[in-house]
C-alpha positions, 0 to 999 in steps of 0.5 A: 360890810354887815349888809354884804355879809348877810347877802352872802351868808344870811342874817346873823347875830353878832356880826363884827368887822375888823380892819387891817391897812396896807402899807407903802414903804417910803424907803428900806427895800429888801432890808427886812429879811436881812434884819435891817431898817425900814420906814413904812407908813400904814395906809387908809387902803385896807382889808376888811373882814366881817365875821359871825359865829356859825353852828355847822362846825365849819370855817367858811370864808368868802372873798368878794374880789374873787367871788369864791368861797372856801370852807374847812372843818374847824377840827381839821385846821391844825392839819391844813395844807396849802391850796396855792391860791388866795385862801392860803392866807386865811388858812395859814393864819388859822393854822398858826393860831391853832398851833399857838394855842388859840381857839378857832370857833365855827364861823363865817368870814366875808372879805373885802379889800381896797388894797390892790393885789400885786401893787406892792402895797402889801395886800397879803399882810392886810389880809393876814392881819384882818383875818387873824383879828376876826378869827381871834374875836375876843381872845387877846394877843400881844401885838408883836406876837400877832405880827410874828404869827402872821409872818410865820403863816406867810413863810411856812404856809404860803411859802414866801420867805418874807420879812416882818415889816408888812404885818408889823406896820399893819398892826402898829401903824400910826396916823400922821407918822412913818415908823422906822422899824428895826427888824432885828430888835423888832422895835420902832420909833415914830418919824414925823413927816414934814408939813408941806409934803405929800406922798403919792403911789403910782401903780404900774398895773403890771406884775411880772412873773419873775417876781416871786422866783427872783424874790427867793433868789435874792434871799438866797444871795443875801444869805450867801453874802452874809456867809462870805463876810462871816456874819449872821445876816447883812445887818451885821455887815458894813461897807468896809467889811463888804469891801474886804471880802469882795475878792472872794465873793461872786460879783452878783452876790457882792452887788446884792450886799452892797444894796442892802448895806447902803439901803440901811444907811439911807433909811436912817438918813431919810429919818433924820432928813424928815425930822429936820423937814428937809424934803429935798434931802428926802427926795434925793435919798429916794432916787438913790434907793431906786437906782440901787434897786435898779442896778445893784439889786436888779428888781426893777423893771421897764415900767417902774424905771419909766415912772420914776424918770417921768416923775422926776421931770414933773414940777413939785416932785422931790423924789421917787422910787419903786416900792415893794418886792419889785418887777411891777407894782408901785412907785412912791413919790414925794412931792410938794403939797398941792402938786398931786393933781398936776402930777397925776395928770402928767404921769398918767398921760406919759405912762399911757403914751408909752405903754398904752395903760393908765396907771392908778394913783393913790394918795398915801396918808399915814393911817392907824393900825389894825383893829375892830371897827365899832 
């Protein structure tokens, strides 16, 4: 990273490197913006940002992936407006830091990421968090406040009405465990994963254009469901209160609420099964989650459904489901340890025969949260 930085910006003193991981959400999809429960793990896949101070009064940012550079005058950061491209994540978090009273010094940032964009593994949160840490340098910030600030940047500057899960797990992630996050209290508990299991993500290599607009629509539909039930958010609803309001609720809105309410229950059941070492029960819950996302929340797609169905026919697989916002991206697959090599060969063969595309495979090991690489 230091060599890459110097090849772009020239030799500098004080180059430092910061890392923030992507994540895969094991279960609890589209529940975070409804203040519900989620169960993600941080990944070894991560976004790295190298930074060094400058003397030109500018914040300069280079993305290795896009081979593009953006720059802004430091004194104008508080008044930045979106450009509607990758740089909005850096500009947005810089603006939020300034508004929160932090100092942004003139500096250059070099960005390199192994988290696939559009894969449902939270490349955006990894970029937000790693950029924020680089911009902060030696200024201290409470970790929860950092997660909230990054979420605010994505909602208010980038314009995506997302929940807290992605930046939260990128910051608080722990090796060897999942985090059950309560998106209302913003507290979490570590959930140990059973010995003898392996988690593998499979990237469809597609991201349908419907994704962003449909995401916004689902947020609105959940708000409508909460209003019909008479609660502040669907976190405060249960199956009984939903059924009591079914007659005066639009059918689509009812299905959205039924997914969220049942998914919150599945997160807690999955955590209990994981603690008990019951991989079979964990797998069943993954499949139930996918079917709910497929039929009740309607955020799956042909490619995701195919990958889930194909995975369930492979020896050693306990369960599978889509993960992320939907309409493309990845599936997450729970399998017996030692099954991944055969699984990868079979799933790639089946997917290529059906769609003419070879999916990418990621072995997902729970990793530590964000920080500086010394």
